[in-house]
N, C-alpha and C positions, 0 to 999 in steps of 0.2 A: 454436477459436474460430470456427469456421464457424456454428457453431449457436448462440452467443452474439450478444446486443443490445447488453450492457452489462459492463463492468468495474468490478470492485471491487477494488482493490488492497489488501492485508494486510501491515501493516508492523509493529516494535518501534521502541522509542524510543533505536536505536542507529545506528553507523554501519553495519552489516550490514544494519539496517532501511532506511537511506537508499539503500544499493548494491542491494539487492532491489526495491525501487519503480524504482530507474533502470534496471534491467537488465528487469524488466517492460514497462516504458514504451517501450525501444527495441524489445521483441518485439513490441508492440502495432504500434507504426509501421511496423516492416517488414512485419509482416501486413498494415496497411493498403496499404501501398505494392505489395505483391504483388496484391492485390487489385485496386487500380487497372489495375497492367499487364496482368490478366487481362480487365478489361472488366467485371468482377463489381463488384456494388454492396457499398458500404463502410458498414456502417451500425453499425460498433461504437462505442458511447460510453464515453467514461472516466467514471465517475459519481464516484470520488475514492478517497481514501486512507481505510482505519480502521486507527487504532493501537493496538494490545493490549498486554498484560503490561506496563501503566504502573503502576508504585508510587504507591500513595496517601497516603505518606509524603513528607518532602522528596525531592526527585529530585536527582539527579547534573547537574553542569553539562554533562557530555556529555549526557545525556538531554534537558535543557532544550535544548541547542542542535541536538540531533536534532530535537524537537517543532517547533524555529522553521525549520529546513530543510525541514523537510515542509510545513509552512503555507505558506512562500513558493511552493510549487508553484500554488497555489489550486485544489489538490483535496483539500484536508483537510477531513474530514468528525469532527464531533463529534456525542456524546460521546468521549471516550477509554475505552477498555476497560479495565479495571482489573486487576492482576494478582492472581489468587486462588491463593493457598497449598493450598487444597483439592484442586485438580487435580493438582499434584505429590505430595500426600499420597496421593490415590487411587491414583495410577501404583504408588507403592510398594506 
């Protein structure tokens, strides 16, 4: 993070995605505190949260709730990145 000036969080519309963003944001906050303690410049900016792997069909209630929780952070970026079956098929 020393070489970065911007952070973009990647998430999925799941409780694991929310936990991942929460953990990453705690890491960024800790990094900022350490920079301040050192008297070093803190220019790291949170650009937002990109949500990928979103089903384009009817979403589950859990996915909708996860998206709402991520939106509530004020960092939610649109558009949502759709799930692409071709990615999994190519891996096989």
